[in-house]
C-alpha positions in Angstrom: 12.8 -5.3 11.0 13.0 -9.1 12.4 13.1 -12.4 9.6 13.1 -10.0 7.0 15.4 -7.2 5.5 14.0 -3.9 3.5 16.0 -0.6 2.4 14.8 2.2 4.6 13.5 2.0 7.5 12.1 5.6 10.1 11.1 4.1 13.2 10.1 7.6 14.2 7.1 7.7 11.6 6.4 3.3 11.6 6.9 3.7 7.5 9.2 1.3 5.2 10.4 1.9 1.6 11.0 -1.0 -0.5 12.3 -0.2 -4.2 11.6 -3.2 -6.2 13.7 -4.0 -9.6 14.4 -7.2 -10.8 16.0 -8.8 -8.9 12.2 -9.9 -6.1 11.3 -12.3 -7.6 9.3 -12.8 -4.8 6.1 -15.0 -3.9 3.4 -13.4 -3.1 2.4 -15.2 0.0 5.6 -14.3 1.3 5.2 -11.3 0.1 1.5 -10.9 2.5 3.5 -13.3 5.6 5.9 -9.7 5.3 3.2 -7.2 4.8 1.8 -8.5 8.3 5.0 -9.2 10.0 5.2 -5.6 9.3 1.8 -4.1 10.2 2.1 -6.0 13.8 3.8 -4.2 14.5 2.9 -1.1 13.5 4.5 0.0 10.3 3.1 1.1 6.8 5.7 0.5 3.5 5.2 3.0 0.7 7.0 0.7 -2.3 8.4 2.1 -6.1 9.7 0.6 -8.7 13.6 1.3 -8.4 13.3 3.1 -11.9 10.4 5.5 -10.2 13.8 6.2 -8.2 17.4 6.2 -9.6 17.4 8.2 -13.2 
């Protein structure tokens, strides 16, 4: 979405689902900018750890 890569998106519901794991080591500032970008476009985000989704 724009300059950001998201894991899953449902445009009809304006929903982004993100899976977080060890490979996602980003700064708090980057995360805040990203969430601000999505929020300004009317999207909400759900975040899960990989181990909550993959068994």
